[in-house]
VEXDREN-2710 file (C-alpha; in Angstrom, 1 decimal):
% VEXDREN-2710
k/r/px/py/pz
1/MET/127.0/62.5/79.4
2/LYS/125.0/62.5/76.2
3/ILE/121.1/62.8/76.0
4/CYS/119.4/61.7/73.0
5/LYS/117.2/64.6/71.8
6/ARG/114.7/62.3/70.0
7/CYS/114.3/59.6/73.1
8/GLU/115.8/61.4/76.0
9/ASP/117.9/58.4/77.1
10/GLU/121.2/59.2/78.8
11/TYR/124.7/57.6/77.5
12/PRO/128.3/58.1/78.5
13/ASP/130.4/60.8/76.5
14/ASN/131.8/58.3/74.4
15/ALA/128.4/56.7/73.2
16/ILE/128.0/57.1/69.6
17/GLU/124.9/56.0/68.9
18/CYS/121.3/55.8/70.7
19/GLU/120.5/52.0/71.5
20/VAL/116.6/52.9/71.7
21/CYS/116.3/54.8/68.2
22/GLY/119.6/54.2/66.7
23/ARG/120.3/58.0/66.4
24/LEU/123.8/59.2/66.3
25/LEU/124.6/61.0/69.0
26/SER/126.9/64.4/68.5
27/ILE/128.5/66.7/70.7
28/SER/125.8/68.8/70.7
29/ASP/123.9/65.9/72.6
30/SER/126.2/66.4/75.7
31/GLU/124.7/67.7/79.0
32/MET/127.5/70.0/79.2
33/CYS/126.4/71.9/75.9
34/LYS/122.8/72.1/76.8
35/THR/124.1/73.5/80.0
36/ALA/126.1/75.9/78.3
37/GLU/122.9/76.9/75.9
38/THR/120.6/77.3/79.0
39/ALA/123.1/79.8/80.6
40/GLU/123.7/81.7/77.0
41/ASN/119.8/81.9/76.8
42/ALA/119.3/83.1/80.0
43/GLU/121.8/85.8/79.8
44/ILE/120.3/86.8/76.4
45/ALA/117.0/87.2/78.1
46/GLN/118.3/89.2/80.8
47/THR/119.9/91.9/78.6
48/ALA/116.9/91.7/76.5
49/GLU/115.0/93.3/79.2
50/ILE/114.0/97.0/78.9
51/ASN/114.4/99.8/81.2
52/ASP/111.0/100.5/82.1
53/ASN/111.7/104.0/83.5
54/PRO/109.6/106.9/82.1
55/LYS/111.0/109.1/79.5
56/ILE/111.5/112.6/80.3
57/THR/111.6/115.7/78.2
58/LEU/112.2/119.2/78.9
59/ARG/110.8/121.6/76.2
60/TYR/112.3/125.0/76.0
61/VAL/109.4/127.9/75.8
62/VAL/111.8/130.1/73.9
63/ASN/112.4/127.7/70.7
64/ASP/110.6/124.6/71.4
65/GLU/114.0/122.7/71.5
66/THR/113.4/119.6/73.4
67/ILE/115.8/118.1/75.8
68/GLU/115.9/114.3/76.5
69/ILE/116.8/113.3/79.9
70/PRO/118.7/110.1/80.4
71/GLU/116.6/107.1/81.5
72/ASN/118.4/107.2/84.8
73/GLY/118.2/110.8/85.7
74/ALA/120.3/113.8/85.3
75/ILE/122.2/116.7/87.0
76/ILE/121.5/120.0/85.2
77/GLY/123.8/123.0/85.6
78/ARG/126.1/125.2/83.3
79/ASN/128.5/122.1/82.3
80/CYS/126.2/119.5/82.2
81/ASN/126.4/118.7/78.6
82/LEU/122.7/118.2/78.3
83/SER/122.2/121.4/76.1
84/LYS/124.0/124.7/75.4
85/ILE/120.8/126.3/76.8
86/PHE/122.1/125.7/80.3
87/GLU/125.5/127.5/79.6
88/ASN/123.6/130.8/81.1
89/GLN/125.4/132.9/83.8
90/TRP/122.2/132.7/86.1
91/VAL/122.5/128.8/86.2
92/SER/124.5/127.1/88.8
93/GLU/127.3/125.0/87.9
94/LEU/125.5/122.1/89.8
95/HIS/121.9/123.8/89.9
96/CYS/119.4/120.8/90.1
97/LYS/119.0/116.8/89.7
98/ILE/116.4/115.0/88.0
99/LEU/115.4/111.6/89.5
100/VAL/113.8/108.8/87.6
101/ASP/112.3/105.6/88.7
102/LYS/109.5/103.6/87.0
103/ASN/106.9/104.8/89.4
104/LYS/107.6/108.6/89.7
105/CYS/110.1/111.4/88.7
106/SER/111.4/114.0/91.0
107/ILE/113.5/117.0/90.8
108/VAL/116.0/118.2/93.6
109/ASP/117.5/121.9/93.8
110/LEU/121.2/121.3/94.6
111/GLY/121.4/124.6/96.6
112/SER/121.5/126.7/93.4
113/THR/121.9/130.5/93.6
114/ASN/119.1/131.5/91.5
115/GLY/116.6/128.8/92.4
116/THR/114.3/126.0/90.8
117/TRP/110.7/126.5/90.5
118/ILE/107.7/124.5/89.2
119/ASP/104.9/126.4/87.8
120/SER/104.9/129.4/90.5
121/ASP/106.4/127.2/93.5
122/LYS/110.0/127.4/94.5
123/LEU/111.4/124.5/95.5
124/PRO/113.4/124.0/98.8
125/LYS/116.9/123.0/98.6
126/ASN/118.1/119.5/98.7
127/VAL/114.6/118.0/99.1
128/ALA/112.9/115.9/96.2
129/THR/109.7/117.1/94.7
130/GLU/107.8/114.7/92.5
131/ILE/107.1/116.6/89.0
132/TYR/104.4/115.5/86.3
133/ASP/103.7/115.8/82.8
134/GLY/102.8/119.4/81.4
135/LYS/104.1/121.2/84.6
136/ILE/106.4/124.1/83.9
137/LEU/110.0/123.8/85.3
138/ARG/111.8/127.0/85.9
139/ILE/115.7/126.8/86.3
140/ALA/117.3/130.3/87.2
141/ASN/115.6/132.6/84.4
142/LEU/115.0/129.4/81.9
143/LYS/111.3/128.3/81.4
144/PHE/110.6/124.6/80.3
145/VAL/107.6/122.3/79.7
146/ILE/108.0/119.0/81.3
147/GLY/107.0/116.1/79.3
148/ILE/106.8/112.4/81.0
149/LYS/105.9/109.3/79.3
150/PHE/105.5/106.2/80.9
151/PRO/106.0/103.1/79.0
152/LYS/103.5/100.4/78.4
153/VAL/105.6/97.3/79.4
154/GLU/104.4/93.7/79.1
155/LYS/105.9/90.2/79.3
156/SER/106.1/88.2/76.3
157/GLN/103.9/85.0/76.7
158/GLU/106.6/83.1/74.9
159/THR/109.7/84.0/76.7
160/GLY/108.6/85.7/80.0
161/VAL/110.9/88.6/79.0
162/GLN/109.5/92.0/79.4
163/VAL/109.1/94.1/76.1
164/GLU/108.0/97.3/75.5
165/THR/104.9/98.0/73.3
166/ALA/103.4/100.8/71.3
167/VAL/101.9/103.3/73.6
168/GLN/99.5/105.9/71.7
169/TYR/98.3/109.4/72.8
170/ARG/95.7/111.8/71.7
171/TRP/95.0/115.3/72.8
172/GLU/91.7/116.3/74.4
173/ILE/90.0/119.4/75.6
174/VAL/87.5/118.6/78.2
175/CYS/84.4/120.9/78.6
176/PRO/84.3/122.3/82.0
177/LYS/80.5/122.6/81.9
178/CYS/79.2/119.5/80.1
179/ASP/82.6/117.3/80.4
180/LYS/82.1/116.4/76.6
181/HIS/85.9/115.4/75.5
182/HIS/86.9/117.4/72.2
183/GLU/89.8/115.7/70.5
184/VAL/92.3/118.1/69.3
185/ALA/95.8/118.1/67.1
186/ASP/98.3/118.9/69.5
187/LYS/99.0/120.3/73.1
188/HIS/98.9/123.9/71.8
189/ALA/95.3/123.5/70.5
190/LYS/92.7/125.7/71.5
191/ILE/88.8/126.0/70.9
192/GLU/86.3/128.5/70.9
193/GLU/83.2/126.8/72.4
194/CYS/81.8/123.6/73.0
195/ASP/79.5/122.1/70.0
196/ASN/77.3/120.2/72.9
197/CYS/76.5/123.1/75.2
198/TYR/77.1/126.1/72.6
199/ASP/73.8/127.6/73.6
200/GLU/74.6/128.3/77.1
201/ILE/75.4/131.7/78.2
202/ASP/79.1/130.6/79.8
203/ALA/79.5/127.9/77.2
204/LYS/82.8/129.9/76.1
205/GLU/84.6/129.0/79.4
206/ILE/86.2/126.1/77.1
207/ALA/88.2/128.7/75.3
208/ASN/90.5/128.8/78.4
209/LYS/91.3/125.2/78.9
210/SER/94.2/123.5/77.8
211/PRO/94.5/120.3/76.3
212/ILE/95.6/117.2/78.3
213/GLU/97.0/114.1/77.0
214/VAL/95.2/110.8/77.3
215/ARG/96.5/107.2/76.9
216/ILE/94.5/105.5/74.4
217/CYS/96.3/102.0/74.2
END
């Protein structure tokens, strides 16, 4: 069957022209072609959908080398191929596993010999523990700063397909006394005093505060 693209009248496959508008009917007007085109567009839309899992990085505190964790998680161990940093005698062959989904990130100690810690807490073996941006991860004798970025995902109004849009962040130090937010250059920044309550006796409490990452769009 052929369908006139102008009038939308239906004709048999052997029809040559539209009886209403006189438009010549080509093979591209056939219903088979339209069905194939629809299927192809659906396949393109499906492959265009992004993985909206958060992006995880581990920053090694010794030299600031950053290790990117695959979007679906990873097993960390001496032979994991993520980084030569893990080729360490104190790291077990299968030491721990990072689990990732769109809502949260977790880590599981896989029965390692020398343990896995989040900050000062040793993790139980074979139990998933949720992890957060900025926490310290210790794998045996190796320390890392965890980085977690959740993508901002929206649907295109035209296609309905999910697309990842730009997400911007900034670093802030919040005064513990007056709650004023001070924008700083990066996560390593420090400030000595708050310019809003600088005349208070204990205003320098802010010197011990670490920056936090704030999403601005």
